[in-house]
N, C-alpha and C positions, 0 to 999 in steps of 0.2 A: 503493500499500499503506500502509495507517494503522500507522504504527510505535508508537503508544501512548506518545507523549512529550508529550501534553498537559499542560500546568502543571507539567511536571517542570523543576526547576531544575538548569542544568547549566553548571559554570564551565568557561571556556574561556580558559587563559593565551595571550598574544599573539594575543588574539581579534578585533583591530581591523583587521589587515591579511593579506593573502596567504591561505594556508590557514585560518588561524585566522578570518579575516573570513568565508570561504565556510563554514565549520563553524558560526559563530554564527548566519548566515543561514538554513543549513538547518535548525538547532534550531528558530528561530522559525518557520519554514514549517511545520513539523512540530507546531506548536502548544506548543512547549517554550518555556522562559524561558532564553535564554543570558546568563550573567553574563560578560561580555567583558572582560579585562584588558589594559590597554596603558599605553604611558607617556606617549602625546600626547592631551592633551584634545580637540584637533580631530578627531582620527581617531575617537575613542569617540563624540564628541557627532554626527558625521556618520552613522555607522553607527545610533546609536541614533534619529535623525530619520528615517532610512530605514525603520527596522522600524515606527515609529509611522505613517508615512504608508501602510503596508501594514496597518496595523491589528494589528500583532504586537507582542509583549512582548520587553522585554530590558532590561539594566541594565549601566550602564558603571561600572568602578572604575578609576581612575589609580593605577598602582603601578608602582614599578621593583623587579624581583623579586631584584635583588641586595641589596636592603636586607634585613638579617637578620630584620626584625619584617613585612615585606610580607605573606607568605603567611599568617601567622596572622592579620593585619588583615583580608585578603581574606575568609577563611572566616568570621570573626566578623560582617563587614558583612553578607555573603550570608546568613548564618542570621537576623541581626537583621531584615533586610528581609523573608526570604521563610519563615523556620522551618525550612528543610528542604535538604537538598543530595541530588539523584539521582545526578549525574554529574561526573565530571571529566576534561578533555581537556587533558593536559600538552602543550603545544605551542610555547612560546616558545624561542626560541633563535637563535644568529645563527653563520654560518660564517664565523669571524674569521681564518681563515689563519695560526694559531699552529703553525707545524711544528716539526720536531726540528731543521733547520739554522737557520731563520730566527726561531726563538723563544728562550725562555728558561725555565728552571724557574718563574720567578714568572709569566711570561704564560702558561704551561701551566696552574698552578693557578688563575688568574683566569679562565681559558676553561673549565675544569671547573666552577667556582663559576657562571659565568653560563649555562651549557648544562646542567648537570645538577642542581646542588643543589636548586633550586626544585622540580622534578620530586618529589623525595622530601619535601621540606617541605610541598608542597601536598598530596600524598597523605597525609602523616602528620595533618595539621590536618583534612583532610576525613573521615578514616575513622571517627571515632565517628558522624558523620551518614550516612555510606555504610551504616554497619552497620544504620541504622534502615531506610532505604530498600531495602536490598539492591540497591544501585546498580552502576554500573560505571565503570571508568577505562580510558581510551584514551590510551597515549602516542604521540606522533608522533615517529618516528626519521627515518633517512635511510639511503640506499643507502651511504653513506661507512662505516656501520657493518659492512658485508658486502664491500664491494670496496676500500675504502680510496680516497684521492682523490690524494694528495701535497700536502705543504705545509699540512696543517691538522691536526695530530696532536691537539690540545685537542678540537676539534669531533669528529673520529672517534671519539675514546676516549668522550667524553659520549654519543655516539649509540649505542655499542657497549654501555655500562653501562645505557643505557635499555632496551635489548632484555634483558639479564640480570636488571634489576628487573622488567620485565613478567612473567617465567616465575618469578621470587621471589615477587613479591607475588600472582600467581594462585595459587601454591601456598599462602601463608600464609594467605590470605584465602577458601580454600574453606570454612571451618566457617561464614563469614557469608555465604555465597552473592554474594559480591562478584566479579564478573567483571574481568578485567584481560587487555586485549589491546593489541598494537601495530600501527601502520601505518607500513610503509616506502616513503616516496616516493622518486623518483629526480628525473626532470627535470620539474620544475613551474614554469611561467613565472609567478613571482610578481614583485612589486617587488623583492624582495631578488635574485632570480634575474637579473632585468632589468639591476640595477646591476652585478652580476658580468659580465654578457655584455659591457656597455658597455665593460669595461676592456680589451677585445681590441682590436687595430688594425682589424679587419674583423669588426664583431660578427655581422652577418648572415651571412657567410660560416662564422663559428664556429658559429652557432646552427644552420646547415644541416647541417653536419658531425655534430653532436648528433643532430639529428632523423633524419637518415638511418640511424642505428644503432638506432632505436627500432622495433623489428618491429612492433608492432601499430599500423599507420596511419601510420609514420615521422611522428609529432607528438609534441608535449609533453603530458603529463598536464595536465588542468585542475585547479585547485583545488576546483571543485565536484565532480570525480570523487572527490577524497581525502575531500572533505565526506559525500558519499553513502555511502561506505564506513564512515566515522565514526559516523553517526548510526544505521546499522545495527547496529555493535559496542554502542552505547550503549543501544539498545532491546532489549526482551524478545523480539523477533523472532529475537535471536542468542542466545537464554536458555541454551543448551548449549554456548556457545563461549568458551572462557577460556584464557589463555596461549598465545593464537596470534599469530604475526609475519606480517602480511598485506603483500606486496609488492604496491603499485598503481602500476605503472610501464610498462605496454604491452609487458612481457615485456623490458625493457631489461637487466635485472640477471642474468636466468638463462637467457634463452633463446641459443641459439647463433648467434653473429653471422652465421655462414655462410647462414642462411637469408632473410638481407636482400640 
């Protein structure tokens, strides 16, 4: 299916690893121009070379989204180079384990800053350009917003707020025909997820316990499956879809565990 993303410029935060990398690649495969944001030059350069080897377009911007000026600079550089912005994928974030018992008010605030504030800032600075393109915003959230996890108050609060902002922005931006949707992944085997699994005494056993509870296929969701949903939501193929919270998780969050 042609999604009509040819030559359309889409910013992807956290776009050089895991889910973000898969989204960047899928945008490029559809003929779009992903502007992928990441902290590490090596990751960005590697992805850029991979796209170029496939005769695909892309652009890397190194940035730390915790820098108060970073989001404004990212948007300015993107517009200077490409003159337009069609879409924004807010994806960057870390499940940092700042809990209620093992955290502190200061750590909680820092967690919110690193997982939530840049979602607003990126959307704010992209807005004038999205008004022109009548583009789309996709927020990547997490099942922790719906289910909780334990020991990760900051991350869960940020992810819940992202869902609230998705509905709020979808409402506010209706006059400009800018669509805003969110994707809620659950168990996706990204490098960050693998690092978390490796902290257990028996990682393989822990992983099997998790996958056994995923109803559809008893397997992890792939980053590519999240990316396929993201590019659909970005495209005009989903032209009458806004304010939606799509759970892409093989039924893990909502289906009755008794069916497994």
